[in-house]
C-alpha positions in Angstrom: 109.5 103.4 267.4 109.6 99.3 266.0 106.5 98.7 263.7 104.2 96.2 264.2 101.6 93.8 262.3 98.1 94.4 262.9 98.5 90.9 265.0 101.1 92.6 267.3 104.0 90.9 266.1 107.1 93.1 265.0 107.4 93.5 261.2 110.1 91.7 260.1 112.6 91.6 257.1 114.9 88.9 256.0 117.8 89.2 253.7 120.0 86.3 252.9 124.1 87.3 252.8 126.8 85.2 251.6 127.0 83.3 255.0 123.5 83.0 255.7 119.6 84.7 256.2 119.4 87.4 258.9 116.4 88.8 260.1 116.2 92.3 260.7 113.3 94.6 262.3 111.0 98.1 261.2 111.8 100.6 263.0 110.5 104.5 262.4 110.1 103.7 258.7 113.2 102.3 258.0 114.4 98.5 258.6 117.4 97.6 260.9 119.8 94.6 260.7 122.6 94.7 264.1 124.9 92.5 264.9 125.7 91.0 261.6 128.9 89.1 261.5 131.5 90.2 258.9 134.5 87.9 260.1 134.8 85.1 262.8 135.3 85.7 266.4 138.9 87.0 267.1 139.4 84.6 269.8 141.3 81.4 270.8 143.4 80.3 267.9 142.4 83.4 265.8 143.5 86.0 268.1 146.0 88.3 267.2 145.4 87.1 263.5 144.3 88.6 260.5 140.2 88.6 260.5 138.5 85.2 258.9 135.1 85.1 256.6 132.3 84.2 259.6 131.2 80.6 259.5 127.7 80.3 257.6 125.2 79.5 260.0 121.8 77.4 258.9 118.2 78.9 259.0 117.9 82.6 259.6 120.0 84.5 262.4 118.2 87.4 264.3 119.6 90.7 264.0 117.4 92.8 266.4 120.1 93.7 268.8 123.6 94.9 268.7 126.2 92.7 268.9 129.2 92.1 271.2 131.6 95.2 271.5 135.2 94.9 271.5 137.2 94.8 274.6 137.6 97.9 276.3 137.1 100.5 279.3 134.8 103.3 279.7 136.5 106.7 279.3 137.8 108.0 282.6 135.9 110.7 284.6 134.6 113.4 283.5 134.5 112.1 280.2 132.5 109.2 280.7 129.6 111.3 281.4 129.9 113.5 278.2 130.9 110.3 275.9 128.7 107.2 277.2 130.4 103.9 275.5 128.0 101.1 275.8 129.5 97.9 276.4 127.9 94.5 274.8 129.5 91.0 275.9 130.2 88.4 274.1 133.1 87.2 271.9 131.5 88.1 268.3 133.3 91.4 268.2 133.5 91.7 264.2 130.0 92.2 263.4 128.2 95.8 261.9 124.5 97.0 261.5 122.8 97.9 258.6 120.3 100.8 258.2 118.2 100.6 255.1 114.7 102.2 253.5 114.4 98.8 252.0 115.1 97.3 248.3 111.8 98.6 247.5 113.6 102.0 247.4 116.8 101.3 245.7 115.7 101.4 242.4 117.7 99.1 239.4 121.3 99.8 240.8 120.5 100.4 244.0 121.1 103.2 246.9 124.0 105.2 248.2 126.0 103.5 251.1 127.6 105.4 254.0 130.0 103.4 256.0 130.5 104.6 259.4 134.0 103.8 261.2 133.6 105.2 265.1 136.5 107.3 266.9 137.4 106.8 270.6 141.6 107.0 270.3 142.1 103.2 269.1 140.6 102.2 272.5 136.9 103.5 273.2 133.8 103.2 270.8 131.6 101.2 269.0 128.8 100.8 266.5 126.2 100.2 269.5 126.9 104.4 270.6 123.4 105.6 270.0 124.3 108.7 268.8 125.4 106.8 265.6 121.9 106.0 264.9 121.4 105.5 260.6 117.8 105.9 260.8 117.8 109.6 259.4 120.6 108.3 256.8 117.8 105.7 255.9 115.1 107.8 256.0 117.0 110.3 253.4 117.7 107.4 251.0 121.6 106.0 252.1 122.1 103.1 253.3 124.3 103.3 256.7 126.5 100.8 257.8 128.3 100.8 261.0 131.0 98.2 262.3 133.0 97.0 265.5 137.1 96.7 264.9 139.4 95.5 267.4 140.9 97.8 269.9 143.7 98.6 272.0 146.4 95.9 272.0 144.2 93.6 270.3 143.9 95.6 267.2 146.8 97.8 267.4 149.6 96.1 269.3 152.8 95.9 267.2 154.8 92.6 267.2 157.4 90.7 265.6 155.0 87.4 265.7 151.9 88.9 264.4 150.4 91.2 261.5 150.5 95.1 262.7 147.3 97.0 261.9 144.9 94.4 262.9 142.1 96.7 263.4 142.6 98.3 260.3 142.4 94.8 258.7 138.9 94.4 260.5 137.9 97.6 258.8 138.7 96.3 255.2 136.8 93.4 255.9 134.0 95.0 256.8 134.1 97.4 253.7 134.9 94.0 251.6 131.7 92.7 253.4 129.9 95.7 252.1 131.0 94.9 248.5 129.9 91.5 248.6 126.7 91.9 250.4 125.1 95.5 250.4 123.1 95.0 247.5 120.9 92.5 249.0 120.0 95.1 251.4 119.2 97.6 248.6 122.8 99.5 248.6 125.2 100.1 245.5 128.5 98.4 246.3 129.9 100.7 243.5 128.4 104.0 245.3 130.1 103.5 248.7 131.1 106.2 250.9 133.7 106.0 254.0 133.0 108.6 256.8 134.8 108.5 260.3 135.5 110.8 263.4 138.8 111.1 265.4 140.4 107.7 265.2 137.9 106.8 262.9 139.2 109.6 260.6 142.9 108.7 261.0 141.7 104.9 260.4 140.0 106.6 256.6 143.0 108.0 256.0 145.0 105.0 256.5 142.8 103.0 253.7 143.0 105.9 251.4 146.5 105.0 251.1 145.9 101.5 251.4 146.6 99.3 247.5 144.3 96.9 249.2 141.7 99.1 249.9 141.6 100.6 246.4 138.2 99.8 244.7 136.2 99.5 248.1 134.7 103.1 248.3 134.1 106.1 245.8 134.5 108.9 248.5 135.7 109.6 252.3 134.5 111.5 255.1 137.4 112.8 257.6 135.9 114.3 260.6 138.4 115.9 263.0 141.2 113.2 262.3 144.3 113.8 259.9 146.8 111.2 258.2 148.9 109.9 260.8 150.7 106.3 260.9 154.2 106.6 262.7 157.0 103.7 262.3 156.8 100.1 263.6 159.3 101.1 266.3 156.9 104.3 267.5 153.7 102.0 267.6 155.9 99.1 269.6 156.4 101.0 272.5 153.0 101.0 274.1 153.2 97.3 273.3 156.3 96.9 275.3 155.0 98.8 278.2 152.0 97.0 278.6 153.8 93.5 277.9 156.4 94.7 280.9 153.4 95.9 283.3 152.4 92.0 282.6 156.0 90.9 283.2 155.6 88.9 279.7 157.5 89.0 276.5 156.1 91.3 274.2 155.0 88.9 271.6 151.2 87.9 270.7 152.3 84.4 271.8 152.6 85.5 275.1 150.2 88.1 275.4 147.8 85.6 273.6 148.2 83.4 277.0 146.6 86.7 279.3 142.9 87.4 279.9 141.4 90.0 278.0 140.3 91.6 281.3 144.4 91.7 282.6 145.1 92.9 279.1 142.4 96.0 279.5 143.9 96.7 283.1 147.2 97.1 282.0 146.8 98.9 278.8 144.5 101.6 280.6 147.3 102.1 283.0 149.8 102.8 280.2 147.5 105.0 278.5 146.0 107.0 281.0 147.0 110.4 281.5 147.9 113.0 278.7 145.5 113.6 275.9 145.4 113.4 272.0 146.9 116.9 271.7 149.3 117.3 274.3 150.5 113.6 273.9 150.0 110.3 276.1 151.3 106.7 275.4 148.8 105.2 272.8 148.0 102.7 270.1 148.4 103.8 266.5 148.3 102.3 263.2 151.5 101.9 261.8 153.1 101.9 258.6 153.5 98.2 258.3 155.3 97.8 255.2 152.5 95.6 254.0 148.8 97.0 254.6 150.3 100.3 254.7 153.5 100.7 252.9 154.2 104.3 253.5 153.1 107.2 255.6 149.9 108.1 254.4 150.3 111.7 254.8 152.8 111.8 252.2 150.8 109.1 250.0 147.9 111.0 249.8 150.0 114.1 249.0 151.9 112.4 246.5 148.4 111.1 244.7 147.3 108.5 246.7 143.6 108.2 246.0 143.4 110.4 243.6 140.6 109.5 242.3 138.4 109.5 245.5 136.2 112.5 246.5 137.2 113.7 249.7 135.0 115.8 252.5 137.1 117.0 255.8 137.0 119.1 258.3 137.6 120.2 262.2 135.6 121.6 265.0 136.7 125.5 266.0 137.7 124.5 269.7 138.8 120.5 269.6 140.7 121.1 272.2 138.0 122.0 274.9 136.9 118.3 275.2 140.0 117.5 276.9 141.1 120.6 278.0 137.8 121.9 279.8 136.4 119.3 281.8 139.9 118.4 283.4 140.4 122.2 284.2 143.8 122.3 282.1 142.2 125.9 280.7 142.5 127.3 284.1 146.0 125.6 285.4 148.3 125.7 282.6 150.2 129.3 283.2 152.8 131.2 280.9 155.9 129.6 281.5 154.5 125.7 281.2 153.0 127.4 277.7 156.1 128.2 276.6 157.4 124.7 277.3 154.6 123.4 275.4 155.5 125.5 272.4 159.2 124.7 272.5 157.8 120.8 272.8 155.9 121.4 269.7 158.3 123.5 267.9 155.5 126.5 267.4 157.8 129.3 266.0 157.6 132.3 267.9 155.9 134.5 265.2 153.2 132.1 265.0 152.3 131.8 268.5 152.4 135.7 268.4 149.4 135.7 265.7 148.0 133.1 267.6 147.9 135.5 270.8 146.9 138.7 268.6 143.8 137.4 267.4 142.8 135.9 271.2 143.5 138.7 273.5 141.4 137.3 276.3 142.6 133.8 275.8 144.3 131.9 278.9 147.6 130.2 278.1 145.4 127.0 278.0 143.4 127.9 275.4 145.8 129.4 273.7 147.4 126.2 273.6 144.6 124.3 272.9 144.2 126.6 269.7 147.7 126.0 268.6 147.8 122.1 269.1 144.3 121.9 267.2 145.6 123.5 264.2 149.0 121.9 264.5 147.6 118.4 264.6 144.5 118.6 262.8 143.6 121.9 261.0 146.8 122.4 259.1 147.7 118.8 257.7 143.9 118.7 256.4 144.4 122.1 254.6 147.8 121.0 253.5 146.2 117.9 252.2 143.6 120.0 250.6 146.3 121.9 248.7 147.8 118.8 247.5 145.0 117.6 245.9 143.7 120.8 243.9 143.6 119.5 240.5 143.0 115.7 241.3 140.3 113.8 240.0 138.4 113.2 242.9 137.2 116.9 244.6 137.9 118.1 247.8 135.7 119.7 250.1 136.4 121.4 253.8 134.2 122.8 256.2 134.8 123.9 259.8 132.0 123.2 263.2 131.7 126.3 265.0 128.8 126.1 267.0 129.5 126.1 270.7 127.9 123.7 273.4 127.1 125.8 276.4 127.6 122.0 278.5 130.5 122.7 281.0 131.9 125.5 278.6 132.7 122.8 276.2 132.1 125.5 273.0 132.9 123.7 269.8 134.7 120.8 271.0 135.7 117.6 269.7 132.9 115.3 268.8 130.0 117.6 269.2 128.9 117.6 265.5 128.4 113.7 265.6 125.1 114.5 266.6 124.3 117.1 264.1 125.6 114.6 261.3 123.8 111.7 262.2 120.5 114.1 262.9 120.4 112.2 266.7 120.0 115.4 268.7 117.6 114.6 270.7 118.9 111.0 272.2 120.2 111.7 275.5 123.9 110.7 274.6 123.8 113.4 272.6 122.2 115.9 274.8 125.2 115.1 277.3 127.2 116.9 274.7 125.3 119.4 273.2 122.4 120.5 275.8 118.7 120.4 275.4 118.3 123.1 272.8 120.9 122.5 270.3 119.7 123.9 266.9 117.9 121.7 264.8 118.5 123.6 261.7 121.7 123.3 261.5 121.8 119.5 262.2 119.3 119.8 259.1 121.7 121.1 257.1 124.8 119.4 258.3 122.8 115.8 258.0 121.6 117.2 254.5 125.0 118.0 253.2 126.4 114.2 254.2 123.7 113.0 252.5 124.6 114.9 249.2 127.8 114.2 249.8 127.3 110.1 249.9 124.7 110.5 246.9 126.3 112.9 244.3 130.0 113.6 245.6 128.8 117.0 246.0 127.7 118.5 249.6 126.4 121.6 248.3 129.4 124.4 248.5 132.4 124.8 246.0 135.3 122.3 246.0 138.5 123.7 247.4 140.7 125.4 245.0 142.6 128.9 245.6 140.5 130.4 247.4 140.0 127.8 250.0 136.3 127.8 250.7 135.4 126.2 253.8 131.6 125.9 254.8 131.1 127.1 258.4 128.3 125.3 260.0 127.8 127.7 262.7 128.0 129.7 265.5 125.3 131.3 263.0 123.7 130.2 260.0 125.6 127.8 257.5 127.8 130.1 255.1 130.8 129.6 253.1 134.2 131.8 254.3 137.2 132.0 252.0 140.4 130.9 253.4 139.3 131.3 257.4 142.0 132.6 259.7 144.8 131.9 256.6 147.2 134.3 258.8 147.4 131.6 261.7 147.7 128.9 259.2 150.4 130.1 257.3 152.9 130.8 260.4 152.8 127.1 260.3 156.3 125.8 258.5 154.1 122.5 256.8 151.9 124.9 255.6 154.2 127.2 254.2 156.6 124.1 253.0 153.4 122.8 251.0 152.3 126.2 249.7 
């Protein structure tokens, strides 16, 4: 609810940033600034170039509406109904939003800050997604910042004549803006937590391993995303496929002559089909030798970001977001399952343990459980083990409450409405249904607030006991080494252990 003066005018607050003054609005007891530029529009001569500072503006800029979103297309059906993805037209894609209790609540050193990096397979999403509303964080004393970044080939194409990882460079520019400006909004630039889900978590893993990001954040949250950055050669394949469809060379110079709408159409055709668990042609953060000099999984296991506190976790049934609505859980039979196990290199003994633990699972459900652990749960557990004894503490969680919507269960992205305490919003209801447990949201949101403020979400840090906070299906409770018999069957887990 927008607050007003006695004369009916909206209650507004003005803050001065390094590039000019912005006017936000009071809503629901907090102050919100939307669409604040953190970099210049990446169009025209700036297309396929590293982000540059925004031009200073005169006077006071109104910051009451979400800024333009990066060029993208909606999710394909049926995911479009489950993951609404608003589109805001315009060229100033590189903008962010700030929810703050207000400088009057900040105290002498400022409030903790949480910077949210959205997911969406590096193809979808924006900071305007309503489930990411930061009101509850600001209400509870945390300044929440959410940022847009370039997507698809504009942000993650790999070219011989342009920097790689432009979208990751955008995220860095947003974090540098936070460092330089957040004190004016009541935040402490020395107490920043960066958090993200899915591709946002993969981005954060890369930022943890990027030398340029050192000092920009003190803590990090990885929700349903593990370190993953292939070589430029792997990442370039998708760029070449898009260029081939357009009939132009796979260079930034050639693709800069193509209308963004044509690029979107071509990249949608190339990336359509498959899913993040079973594979498809996709865009990637890559090890470029400069911003990201080495594989982030390897760097983090060997001590990169040793002093950063980490909160990491997965949802119990990540796979169901892709497998159930598409019908894959029913369509996939035993022959295709065996072929998939060979492709993924799943040891026979490991598959037998999973099967014994799930006697009623269909072949599709069994593949989903194996793929979820191989791509998400195993690497996060391996990373947690490698950080035992690090200066920064490591905490793990698992989200297990099961949505009744379309038999989605504890699927990918379901936890976001609980973390942000936005379950009442229609977009959250689309995924969780109208009766999701508010008490679980209270507990999960409070844990994220505590972690941002103190580095301790409220349960024991990772050690030889492997404590995991289970958020559902019942009341939150710590479980030691959950399903360890399954994890220990994976070669990466055995090698790390």
